[in-house]
C-alpha positions as CSV (number, residue, x, y, z in Angstrom):
1,X,-0.2,-0.1,0.0
2,X,1.2,3.5,-1.1
3,X,1.3,6.4,1.7
4,X,-1.7,8.5,1.2
5,X,0.6,11.4,0.2
6,X,2.5,9.1,-2.5
7,X,-0.9,8.2,-3.8
8,X,-2.4,11.6,-4.0
9,X,0.8,13.0,-5.8
10,X,0.6,10.0,-8.4
11,X,-3.2,10.9,-9.0
12,X,-2.3,14.4,-9.9
13,X,0.9,13.7,-11.9
14,X,-1.7,11.4,-14.1
15,X,-4.0,14.4,-14.3
16,X,-1.3,16.7,-15.2
17,X,0.3,14.8,-17.7
18,X,-3.0,14.6,-19.6
19,X,-3.5,18.4,-19.4
20,X,-3.2,20.9,-22.4
21,X,-2.2,24.4,-22.0
22,X,-5.0,26.9,-22.4
23,X,-4.9,30.9,-22.4
24,X,-7.1,31.9,-19.5
25,X,-9.5,34.6,-20.6
26,X,-9.9,37.3,-17.8
27,X,-12.9,39.1,-17.7
28,X,-12.2,43.0,-16.4
29,X,-14.4,45.9,-15.6
30,X,-11.6,48.1,-16.9
31,X,-11.5,47.9,-21.0
32,X,-9.4,50.7,-21.2
33,X,-6.4,48.7,-20.7
34,X,-5.9,45.9,-23.0
35,X,-2.6,44.6,-21.1
36,X,-4.5,42.7,-18.2
37,X,-2.1,39.9,-18.2
38,X,1.3,42.1,-18.0
39,X,1.7,41.2,-14.6
40,X,4.7,42.8,-12.4
41,X,3.7,41.3,-9.1
42,X,1.0,38.4,-7.9
43,X,0.3,37.2,-4.8
44,X,-2.4,34.7,-3.8
45,X,-4.6,34.4,-0.5
46,X,-4.4,31.5,2.0
47,X,-7.4,30.2,0.7
48,X,-6.1,30.0,-2.9
49,X,-9.2,31.8,-4.1
50,X,-8.0,35.2,-4.9
51,X,-4.9,36.8,-6.0
52,X,-3.9,40.4,-5.8
53,X,-2.1,41.7,-9.0
54,X,0.1,44.7,-9.9
55,X,-0.1,45.1,-13.7
56,X,2.0,47.2,-15.8
57,X,0.1,50.1,-18.1
58,X,0.6,51.4,-21.2
59,X,1.3,55.0,-20.2
60,X,3.5,54.2,-17.3
61,X,3.1,53.4,-13.8
62,X,1.1,50.4,-12.4
63,X,-2.7,49.2,-11.9
64,X,-3.8,47.2,-8.9
65,X,-6.8,44.9,-9.0
66,X,-7.7,41.5,-7.2
67,X,-8.7,38.1,-9.3
68,X,-11.3,36.1,-8.1
69,X,-11.3,32.5,-9.2
70,X,-14.4,30.3,-10.0
71,X,-14.9,27.0,-11.2
72,X,-18.0,25.2,-13.0
73,X,-19.5,21.7,-12.3
74,X,-17.7,20.9,-15.8
75,X,-14.3,21.5,-14.6
76,X,-13.7,25.0,-16.4
77,X,-12.1,28.0,-14.7
78,X,-13.0,31.5,-14.8
79,X,-11.4,34.5,-13.7
80,X,-13.0,37.7,-12.9
81,X,-10.7,41.2,-12.4
82,X,-11.6,43.8,-10.0
83,X,-9.9,47.0,-10.2
84,X,-9.9,50.1,-8.5
85,X,-8.7,52.8,-10.6
86,X,-8.4,55.3,-7.5
87,X,-5.1,53.6,-6.8
88,X,-2.5,53.6,-9.6
89,X,0.7,54.7,-10.8
90,X,2.7,54.0,-8.1
91,X,5.5,51.4,-8.5
92,X,5.1,48.3,-5.9
93,X,8.2,47.0,-4.4
94,X,6.3,44.3,-2.2
95,X,2.8,43.3,-1.3
96,X,1.5,40.4,1.2
97,X,-2.2,39.7,2.4
98,X,-3.0,41.0,5.8
99,X,-5.5,39.8,8.6
100,X,-7.1,42.9,10.1
101,X,-10.7,42.2,10.5
102,X,-10.7,38.4,9.1
103,X,-8.4,36.2,7.4
104,X,-7.1,38.0,4.4
105,X,-9.2,41.2,4.7
106,X,-6.5,43.7,3.9
107,X,-3.7,44.0,1.5
108,X,-0.2,45.5,2.8
109,X,1.8,47.5,0.0
110,X,5.4,48.8,-0.3
111,X,4.9,51.8,-2.6
112,X,7.9,53.5,-4.4
113,X,8.3,57.6,-4.3
114,X,7.7,59.4,-7.4
115,X,9.1,63.1,-7.9
116,X,8.0,64.9,-4.9
117,X,5.9,62.3,-3.3
118,X,7.7,60.0,-0.7
119,X,7.2,56.3,-0.7
120,X,5.1,54.7,2.0
121,X,3.3,51.5,3.2
122,X,-0.3,51.3,2.4
123,X,-3.0,49.0,4.2
124,X,-5.8,48.8,1.7
125,X,-9.4,46.7,2.4
126,X,-9.7,44.0,0.0
127,X,-13.1,45.1,-0.3
128,X,-12.0,48.3,-2.3
129,X,-11.4,45.9,-5.3
130,X,-15.0,44.5,-5.1
131,X,-17.4,44.7,-8.4
132,X,-20.6,43.7,-6.0
133,X,-19.7,46.0,-3.0
134,X,-17.2,48.9,-3.8
135,X,-18.6,51.0,-1.0
136,X,-18.0,48.2,1.8
137,X,-16.1,50.1,4.5
138,X,-12.8,48.9,6.1
139,X,-9.7,50.1,7.6
140,X,-7.4,52.1,5.3
141,X,-4.4,53.6,6.4
142,X,-0.8,54.9,5.0
143,X,2.4,54.7,6.8
144,X,5.4,57.0,6.2
145,X,8.0,54.2,5.7
146,X,9.7,54.9,2.4
147,X,11.9,52.5,0.1
148,X,10.6,49.3,1.5
149,X,12.2,46.3,-0.2
150,X,9.9,43.8,1.4
151,X,6.9,43.5,4.1
152,X,5.3,40.5,6.0
153,X,2.0,40.4,8.1
154,X,2.4,38.4,11.6
155,X,-0.3,36.1,12.0
156,X,0.6,35.0,15.7
157,X,-2.1,36.0,18.0
158,X,0.1,37.7,20.2
159,X,0.8,40.4,17.9
160,X,-1.9,39.8,15.4
161,X,-1.9,43.6,14.1
162,X,1.6,43.8,13.5
163,X,3.7,44.1,10.3
164,X,7.2,44.5,9.4
165,X,8.9,46.0,6.3
166,X,12.7,45.4,5.1
167,X,14.5,48.7,4.2
168,X,18.2,49.7,3.4
169,X,20.0,48.5,6.5
170,X,16.9,48.4,8.7
171,X,14.0,46.7,9.7
172,X,10.7,48.3,11.0
173,X,8.1,46.3,13.0
174,X,4.8,48.3,13.4
175,X,1.6,47.8,15.2
176,X,-1.2,49.0,12.5
177,X,-3.6,49.7,15.2
178,X,-1.6,51.6,17.7
179,X,1.2,53.0,15.6
180,X,3.9,51.6,18.0
181,X,7.2,51.1,15.7
182,X,10.4,49.2,16.8
183,X,13.6,49.6,14.3
184,X,16.3,47.4,14.1
185,X,19.4,48.5,12.3
186,X,21.1,45.9,10.0
187,X,24.3,45.7,8.3
188,X,22.4,45.2,4.5
189,X,19.3,45.7,2.5
190,X,16.4,43.3,3.6
191,X,15.0,41.7,0.6
192,X,12.8,39.1,1.8
193,X,10.7,38.5,5.0
194,X,8.3,36.1,6.5
195,X,6.9,35.6,9.7
196,X,6.6,32.1,11.6
197,X,3.0,31.3,12.9
198,X,3.4,29.3,16.0
199,X,5.8,32.1,17.7
200,X,6.0,35.8,16.8
201,X,9.7,35.4,15.4
202,X,10.5,37.3,12.0
203,X,12.8,35.8,9.5
204,X,14.9,38.3,7.3
205,X,16.7,37.6,4.1
206,X,19.4,40.4,3.1
207,X,21.3,41.5,-0.1
208,X,24.6,40.5,2.0
209,X,23.3,37.0,1.8
210,X,22.7,36.8,5.5
211,X,19.6,35.4,7.2
212,X,18.4,36.4,10.6
213,X,15.5,36.1,13.0
214,X,14.2,38.8,15.3
215,X,11.8,37.5,18.4
216,X,9.5,40.2,18.7
217,X,9.1,39.2,22.6
218,X,12.7,40.0,23.1
219,X,13.3,44.0,23.6
220,X,15.4,45.1,20.1
221,X,17.4,47.9,18.9
222,X,20.7,47.4,20.5
223,X,23.5,48.6,18.2
224,X,25.3,45.4,19.0
225,X,22.6,43.4,17.0
226,X,22.4,40.9,20.0
227,X,18.8,41.0,19.4
228,X,19.3,38.7,16.4
229,X,17.9,35.5,17.5
230,X,19.7,33.2,15.0
231,X,21.9,34.1,12.0
232,X,23.2,32.1,9.0
233,X,24.4,33.1,5.6
234,X,24.3,32.2,1.7
235,X,26.7,33.1,-1.0
236,X,24.5,35.8,-2.5
237,X,21.6,38.1,-2.1
238,X,18.2,36.5,-0.5
239,X,15.3,36.4,-2.7
240,X,12.9,34.5,-0.7
241,X,12.3,32.9,2.6
242,X,9.8,30.3,3.4
243,X,9.0,29.0,7.2
244,X,7.9,25.5,7.0
245,X,5.0,24.0,9.3
246,X,7.8,22.8,11.1
247,X,9.3,26.2,12.3
248,X,12.4,24.6,13.0
249,X,13.1,24.5,9.2
250,X,13.5,27.4,6.8
251,X,13.7,27.6,2.9
252,X,15.7,30.5,1.4
253,X,16.5,31.3,-2.1
254,X,19.1,33.5,-3.3
255,X,20.3,35.3,-6.5
256,X,22.8,32.6,-7.6
257,X,19.9,30.4,-8.0
258,X,20.7,28.5,-4.6
259,X,18.0,27.0,-2.7
260,X,18.8,25.5,0.5
261,X,16.8,23.8,3.5
262,X,18.1,25.2,6.9
263,X,17.7,24.1,10.5
264,X,17.3,26.9,12.4
265,X,18.2,25.4,15.9
266,X,21.6,24.6,14.7
267,X,21.8,27.4,11.9
268,X,22.9,24.6,9.4
269,X,22.0,23.9,6.0
270,X,20.5,20.3,5.9
271,X,19.8,20.1,2.2
272,X,20.1,21.9,-1.1
273,X,17.8,21.9,-4.1
274,X,19.4,21.7,-7.5
275,X,17.9,22.7,-10.8
276,X,17.0,26.3,-10.1
277,X,18.3,29.0,-12.3
278,X,18.5,33.0,-11.2
279,X,21.3,35.8,-11.9
280,X,20.0,39.0,-10.5
281,X,16.1,38.6,-10.3
282,X,13.7,38.6,-7.3
283,X,12.1,35.2,-7.9
284,X,10.0,34.0,-5.0
285,X,9.4,30.2,-4.0
286,X,6.3,28.5,-2.6
287,X,5.9,25.4,-1.0
288,X,3.0,22.9,-0.7
289,X,3.8,20.8,2.0
290,X,1.0,18.2,1.8
291,X,2.3,17.2,-1.9
292,X,5.8,17.3,-0.5
293,X,6.4,20.0,-3.7
294,X,8.8,23.2,-3.7
295,X,8.0,25.6,-6.6
296,X,10.4,28.4,-8.0
297,X,10.4,30.4,-11.4
298,X,13.2,30.4,-13.6
299,X,14.5,33.4,-14.8
300,X,14.3,34.2,-18.4
301,X,12.6,30.7,-19.4
302,X,8.9,31.5,-18.4
303,X,9.2,28.3,-16.5
304,X,8.5,26.7,-13.2
305,X,10.5,24.4,-11.6
306,X,8.7,21.8,-9.5
307,X,11.1,20.1,-6.9
308,X,10.6,17.4,-4.5
309,X,10.8,18.9,-0.9
310,X,12.3,16.1,0.9
311,X,14.3,13.2,-0.4
């Protein structure tokens, strides 16, 4: 008898082997911009039902929206694009979903400054991008945090209204309700972030290749950087970090195309994944632990690498 995970994977592989590639038509309320599939950034919600998108537009700048996915009884997939044209033009460095009122109720965006307008971090209700309830109220605010490279939302109940931003040589952790702020000085730009779930610990990946964690329960900000709960290094700039369900393990990808699995307890790489390719791009990695799969985009090939998470 095969283990359940192995059996499910074999079934999925049989289904995938018989699939054909089809272009997915996107229904959009905005017909003025035909380039609806020219995505700069896309981030799916926790239920895998919505995707927040940042699109390049023909006249310059960006447009933001949410794609809602739905399937029919016949197995076909349809996509509805929900736009809010009020929020446009600002380039976005990083985005993540935020749970302010309920799971994935908001989106956190790191906006780049333009001309005389400084950069900021905006917290937008997802309901603003709804074709059915465009006037539904929600918490909307903007924080004076400029030139942020990365952001993350904390889902731990002790700090459930807290978010972080990675900037040039520092990390800012802020309570979205009270405005309370903690700043941590670092030796390098922070390009990737993710919070653990069970404990309020923030993992950060830097341009220097350093990966370090911050325990929000500990007082930080000391110049000697003794507040770093753990720290280890890869050979190039970190583009993505992912905490596994067993939070003793962390996946990290860098600009050399290296993907390593780290045991945080001993700060040691316990596995390296071959076949990824990158030179200078921000390429995120994604994990499907029930299926034991690691997914990573390949720079310049318009392809997706699917790797076995554990061997």
